[in-house]
N, C-alpha and C positions, 0 to 999 in steps of 0.2 A: 356212833356211825356204824352202819352195817358194813360188812366186808366188801360188798359190791361198791358202795359209795366211797369207801376208802381207796379201792382200786381205781375208780374213775378219777378221784381227786389226785391220786399219785400220778396217774397217766397225764392228766392236765398239767400238773406241776412239772413233770418230765418234759412235756412238749414246750412249756413256757421256758424252762431252763435251756432247752436246745435252741429256742428262738433267741434268747438272750446271748447265747454263745455265738449264734450266727450273726447277730448284730455286731458283736465285738469283732468277729472275723471280717465283716464288711468294712468296718471303720479302719481296720489295720491293713486292708488290701491295698495293693499298688494303685488299682483303679480309683478307689475312693480318695486316697492320698493325693493323686494327681488331680482329680476333680476339685478337691478342697483347695489345693494350691492355685489352680486356675481361677476358681471362684474368688479367692482372696485377692488375687492380682487384679481381676476386673473391678472389684469393689474398691481397691486402693487407687484406681485411676479414675478421676472424676469424669473424664470424657467417655471412657469405656462404660462406666457404671450408668451414666445417663442414657447412653445408646442402648445398653442391655436392658435397662428398666423399661424403656420405651418399647423395645421388641417384646418383652415379656407381657406388658400391658396389652399390646395388640393381640398377642396369642390368647390371653385370657378372655378378652372381649369377644374374639371370634369363637372360642370354645363355648362361652356362655350363650351366645346367639344360637350356635348349632344345637346345644343341648336343650334350649328352650323351644326349638323348632322354628326359629326365625330364619329367614333366608339371608344369606350373606351376599351382599351386592358385589358386582364386578369391580366397583371402585374400591371396596374394602379388600378384595382379593389383590388388586393391583398395588394398593398401599402396602399390604403385607409382603408381597413379593419384593417391592422396592426396599422395604426395611430389612428383609432377610439378606438381600444382596449387599446392603450397606454393612450390616453387622458381620457378614462373612468376610468382608475386606479388612476388618479390624483384627489384628493379629491376636490380641488377648481374648477377644470374644470368640474368634474362630477356634482357638485352642480349647476354650471352655466348652464350646458346643461339641467338639470332637470327644472331649473327656466325658461329657454327659452321655453321648452315644455309647461309649465303651461301658460306662456304668449301667446304662439301660440294658445292654446285652448281658452283663453279669446277672442283673436282677431277673431278666427273662429266663436265663438258664437255671437260676435258682428256683424260680417259680415252676418251671417244668419238672424239676426234681421233686419239689414239695408236692406237686399235684399228681405225681406218678401213681401213688396208691389208688386215688380216685379214678384216674384214667384206666388203670388195670381193672378195677372193680366194674366200672360201667362198660368198658370195652369188652369184658368177658361176657357180659349179659346179652350182647348183640348177637 
């Protein structure tokens, strides 16, 4: 291997090592632990699990329609809103959704930090 190839290989390994450490830190974070706990509680409750699975299926169907360029009907919007209102009333699911939001905020903040070098690079070119 040439010296340059070794440096690129080492840099890629260093970045991968950092990513693995970040994964571990995420798994050990309070936000992740709370999310996991909430998820486990929802899955342990048959009523909550059924309701949550239905909610997720509706979400996925609407996302797939949107991504494929299909129009979402008013009836589908109304059904989704009713389902959201229903799941938000269930204590376990409501807690899970709040924990998902917190975890999403953590991931967004991490993504901003990770992307900062590129933002600095392209922002400086303007």
